[in-house]
C-alpha positions as CSV (number, residue, x, y, z in Angstrom):
1,X,10.0,-15.2,-8.9
2,X,7.5,-18.7,-9.2
3,X,4.4,-16.7,-8.6
4,X,5.3,-14.7,-11.8
5,X,6.5,-17.0,-13.7
6,X,2.8,-18.9,-13.0
7,X,1.2,-15.5,-14.0
8,X,2.9,-14.8,-17.0
9,X,2.7,-11.6,-17.3
10,X,3.4,-10.6,-21.2
11,X,4.9,-7.0,-19.6
12,X,7.4,-6.7,-17.0
13,X,8.9,-3.9,-15.0
14,X,11.6,-4.7,-12.8
15,X,12.9,-1.3,-10.4
16,X,15.8,-1.7,-8.5
17,X,17.7,0.7,-6.2
18,X,21.0,1.2,-6.6
19,X,23.9,-1.2,-5.2
20,X,25.3,1.2,-2.8
21,X,28.4,-1.0,-1.6
22,X,26.1,-4.2,-1.4
23,X,27.4,-6.5,-4.4
24,X,24.2,-8.7,-3.5
25,X,22.3,-6.3,-5.4
26,X,24.0,-7.1,-8.7
27,X,23.6,-10.7,-8.2
28,X,20.2,-10.3,-7.4
29,X,19.3,-8.9,-11.0
30,X,20.7,-11.5,-12.5
31,X,19.2,-13.7,-11.0
32,X,15.8,-12.0,-11.1
33,X,16.2,-11.2,-15.2
34,X,17.6,-14.6,-15.9
35,X,14.4,-16.3,-14.4
36,X,12.2,-14.9,-16.9
37,X,11.7,-17.7,-19.4
38,X,8.5,-16.8,-20.8
39,X,7.6,-14.8,-24.1
40,X,7.9,-11.4,-21.9
41,X,8.6,-7.7,-22.8
42,X,10.6,-6.7,-20.2
43,X,11.7,-3.1,-19.1
44,X,14.2,-2.2,-16.4
45,X,15.1,1.0,-14.6
46,X,17.9,-0.2,-12.8
47,X,19.7,2.8,-10.2
48,X,23.9,3.1,-10.0
49,X,23.4,4.9,-7.1
50,X,21.8,4.2,-3.7
51,X,19.1,6.4,-3.2
52,X,16.6,4.8,-0.5
53,X,12.9,3.7,-0.1
54,X,11.6,7.3,-0.4
55,X,13.3,8.6,-4.0
56,X,13.7,4.9,-5.6
57,X,10.7,3.8,-5.0
58,X,8.6,7.3,-5.9
59,X,11.3,7.5,-8.8
60,X,10.4,3.8,-10.3
61,X,6.7,4.8,-9.6
62,X,6.8,7.8,-11.7
63,X,8.6,6.1,-14.6
64,X,6.2,3.3,-14.6
65,X,2.9,5.1,-14.6
66,X,4.8,7.3,-17.2
67,X,4.7,3.9,-19.5
68,X,1.6,2.5,-18.9
69,X,-2.2,3.7,-18.1
70,X,-2.7,0.8,-15.1
71,X,-0.1,-1.5,-12.7
72,X,0.2,-4.1,-10.8
73,X,2.7,-3.2,-8.6
74,X,4.5,-6.1,-6.2
75,X,7.9,-5.2,-3.9
76,X,10.4,-8.0,-3.9
77,X,9.3,-9.2,-0.2
78,X,5.3,-9.4,-0.9
79,X,4.3,-13.1,-2.1
80,X,0.9,-13.3,-3.9
81,X,-1.3,-15.9,-4.3
82,X,-2.2,-17.1,-7.5
83,X,-6.3,-15.4,-7.6
84,X,-4.2,-11.9,-6.8
85,X,-3.4,-11.0,-10.6
86,X,-6.6,-12.4,-11.7
87,X,-8.2,-9.9,-9.2
88,X,-6.4,-7.1,-9.6
89,X,-6.7,-7.2,-13.3
90,X,-10.5,-7.5,-12.9
91,X,-11.0,-4.7,-10.4
92,X,-8.6,-2.4,-12.8
93,X,-11.2,-2.9,-15.6
94,X,-14.1,-2.3,-14.1
95,X,-13.0,0.6,-11.9
96,X,-10.8,2.5,-14.0
97,X,-13.5,5.0,-15.2
98,X,-13.8,5.9,-11.4
99,X,-11.8,8.9,-10.0
100,X,-13.3,8.0,-6.4
101,X,-11.3,4.6,-6.5
102,X,-7.8,4.9,-6.1
103,X,-6.0,1.7,-5.3
104,X,-6.8,-1.9,-5.3
105,X,-5.0,-4.2,-2.8
106,X,-4.1,-7.5,-2.3
107,X,-3.7,-7.5,1.5
108,X,-6.6,-7.7,4.1
109,X,-4.7,-7.5,7.4
110,X,-7.7,-7.4,10.0
111,X,-9.3,-10.6,7.9
112,X,-12.8,-8.8,7.7
113,X,-15.5,-10.1,5.0
114,X,-18.2,-8.1,4.0
115,X,-21.1,-10.7,4.0
116,X,-21.8,-12.4,0.2
117,X,-19.1,-9.9,-1.4
118,X,-15.6,-10.9,-2.7
119,X,-14.7,-7.5,-1.6
120,X,-14.8,-4.1,0.1
121,X,-14.0,-0.4,0.0
122,X,-11.8,1.5,2.6
123,X,-10.3,4.8,3.2
124,X,-7.0,2.2,4.2
125,X,-5.0,1.0,1.8
126,X,-2.2,-1.4,2.6
127,X,0.8,-1.5,-0.5
128,X,1.9,-5.1,-0.1
129,X,0.6,-6.3,-3.4
130,X,-1.5,-3.3,-5.1
131,X,-2.9,-2.1,-8.2
132,X,-3.7,1.3,-9.3
133,X,-3.8,4.1,-12.2
134,X,-2.0,6.9,-13.8
135,X,-5.2,9.2,-13.5
136,X,-4.7,7.7,-9.6
137,X,-1.1,8.3,-9.4
138,X,-0.8,11.9,-11.0
139,X,-2.2,13.0,-7.4
140,X,0.8,11.9,-5.9
141,X,3.4,14.3,-4.4
142,X,6.4,12.4,-2.7
143,X,7.1,16.0,-1.1
144,X,3.6,16.4,0.2
145,X,3.3,20.3,-0.2
146,X,-0.4,20.3,0.0
147,X,0.2,18.8,4.0
148,X,1.0,22.0,6.2
149,X,-2.3,23.5,4.8
150,X,-4.5,19.9,5.4
151,X,-2.9,20.2,9.0
152,X,-3.5,23.6,9.9
153,X,-7.4,23.1,9.0
154,X,-10.4,22.0,9.5
155,X,-10.1,19.6,6.5
156,X,-7.9,17.3,8.4
157,X,-10.8,16.5,11.3
158,X,-13.2,16.6,8.4
159,X,-11.0,13.7,6.5
160,X,-10.4,11.7,9.8
161,X,-14.0,10.6,11.5
162,X,-12.8,7.9,13.9
163,X,-11.5,8.7,17.2
164,X,-7.5,9.6,17.5
165,X,-7.3,9.2,13.8
166,X,-6.4,12.8,12.9
167,X,-3.8,12.9,15.9
168,X,-2.1,9.9,14.5
169,X,-2.2,11.1,10.8
170,X,-0.5,14.1,12.6
171,X,2.4,12.1,14.0
172,X,3.1,10.5,11.4
173,X,2.5,12.3,7.8
174,X,4.3,15.4,9.9
175,X,7.6,13.0,10.6
176,X,7.4,12.0,7.0
177,X,7.0,15.8,5.5
178,X,10.0,16.5,7.8
179,X,11.8,13.8,6.0
180,X,12.1,12.0,9.3
181,X,11.5,8.8,7.9
182,X,12.9,7.6,4.5
183,X,9.6,5.8,2.4
184,X,7.4,7.0,-0.3
185,X,3.8,5.1,0.9
186,X,2.5,7.7,3.5
187,X,2.7,10.3,0.9
188,X,0.7,8.1,-1.1
189,X,-1.5,8.2,1.8
190,X,-1.8,11.1,2.2
191,X,-2.7,11.8,-1.5
192,X,-5.7,9.5,-1.4
193,X,-6.7,10.9,1.7
194,X,-7.1,14.4,0.8
195,X,-9.3,13.2,-2.4
196,X,-11.1,11.1,-0.2
197,X,-9.9,8.3,-2.3
198,X,-10.7,4.1,-1.7
199,X,-9.3,1.4,-1.6
200,X,-10.7,-2.2,-2.7
201,X,-9.5,-4.6,-0.1
202,X,-10.5,-8.3,-1.1
203,X,-12.4,-10.5,1.2
204,X,-9.5,-13.0,1.5
205,X,-6.1,-12.0,2.2
206,X,-3.7,-12.3,-1.3
207,X,-0.6,-11.1,-0.3
208,X,1.9,-12.7,2.3
209,X,4.9,-10.5,3.3
210,X,7.9,-12.2,3.8
211,X,10.5,-9.5,4.4
212,X,9.9,-9.3,8.1
213,X,13.2,-9.4,9.9
214,X,16.2,-7.9,11.4
215,X,17.4,-7.2,8.1
216,X,15.0,-5.5,7.0
217,X,14.4,-1.6,6.0
218,X,11.2,-0.8,8.0
219,X,9.6,-4.6,9.2
220,X,12.3,-5.5,11.4
221,X,10.1,-7.4,14.0
222,X,9.7,-10.9,12.5
223,X,7.3,-11.8,15.9
224,X,5.0,-8.7,14.0
225,X,1.2,-10.2,13.2
226,X,1.1,-9.3,9.7
227,X,4.6,-11.1,9.2
228,X,4.0,-14.1,6.7
229,X,0.3,-13.8,6.8
230,X,-1.6,-17.0,5.4
231,X,-2.7,-16.4,2.0
232,X,-6.1,-18.2,0.1
233,X,-7.8,-18.4,-2.9
234,X,-10.2,-15.6,-3.5
235,X,-13.6,-17.6,-5.1
236,X,-15.1,-16.7,-8.8
237,X,-17.3,-15.3,-10.1
238,X,-16.3,-12.4,-8.1
239,X,-19.6,-10.8,-6.0
240,X,-19.7,-7.2,-6.6
241,X,-20.7,-4.7,-3.6
242,X,-24.2,-2.8,-4.2
243,X,-22.6,0.7,-4.0
244,X,-19.2,2.2,-3.7
245,X,-19.1,3.7,-0.3
246,X,-16.1,2.9,2.9
247,X,-17.0,-0.2,5.0
248,X,-16.8,1.7,8.3
249,X,-16.6,-1.1,10.5
250,X,-13.7,-2.7,8.8
251,X,-12.2,0.9,8.9
252,X,-12.3,0.9,12.4
253,X,-10.5,-2.6,12.4
254,X,-7.8,-1.4,10.5
255,X,-7.2,1.3,13.3
256,X,-7.5,-0.7,16.5
257,X,-5.8,-3.8,15.0
258,X,-3.0,-2.4,12.3
259,X,-2.3,0.9,13.5
260,X,-2.8,0.3,16.9
261,X,-5.1,3.4,18.1
262,X,-7.2,3.2,21.2
263,X,-10.7,1.8,20.1
264,X,-12.4,4.2,22.9
265,X,-11.2,7.8,24.5
266,X,-12.5,6.5,27.9
267,X,-10.1,3.7,28.5
268,X,-6.4,4.1,29.9
269,X,-5.0,4.0,26.5
270,X,-7.5,6.4,24.5
271,X,-6.5,9.0,28.0
272,X,-2.9,8.1,27.8
273,X,-3.6,8.9,23.7
274,X,-5.2,11.7,24.4
275,X,-2.4,13.4,26.5
276,X,0.3,12.4,23.6
277,X,-1.4,14.4,20.9
278,X,-1.7,17.5,23.3
279,X,1.5,17.6,24.3
280,X,2.9,17.4,20.7
281,X,0.7,20.2,19.5
């Protein structure tokens, strides 16, 4: 709330899953609403019943994009640097009519910095503080009905140029499609992948996820290197890339550093990954 108070948005949408049997939910809702002490139009979507990450978050985003053409989105465990909001606003305006660009990210999880540029384009887009447009969100499908057709065609290999990427996508997206993972974000990743959409990554990390720990839904390992990442200011004026194209080296770093895929096939880790992929086919 302190970060929002500093940003002072004129319109604030607040969505929350149902309380279930947890009385803390009511207290949190009251605390959030009472903390809005600046001139602001507030719209809320508070569910009465617990729906979980998959349904609650995806339906909240459907609701929000139904109301507004473009959004800056923060979940409760994502602490932004003040320059995050200005960066997102600038990028929303600059690329609003470019269908190739589908998401603006606040996180830079690899610390990759393009020389002389304030941001770069990537096929991977973390959702710990992000922004997008209704025209991009319209491609989202929480059920991933197109996944079997993509999985069983040559398209998946074409969309995944890096070693082991297709097998990793097949594993995780297959689990999400089968309902084995209660989440909403891999479906968004699939929507962008299928359309060849690009994500904007700032050269400075602008988001710190403070929600790692045993009480978390997914990020339970407090020793994860992505936990509580330092943030720093993104200098202005922004220096824009000369072309809208993905940075291959940064994508490769994301797969090895964040996803944990082997960098080489001819390695012990790579051979293990190949064997694992063959056994799952």
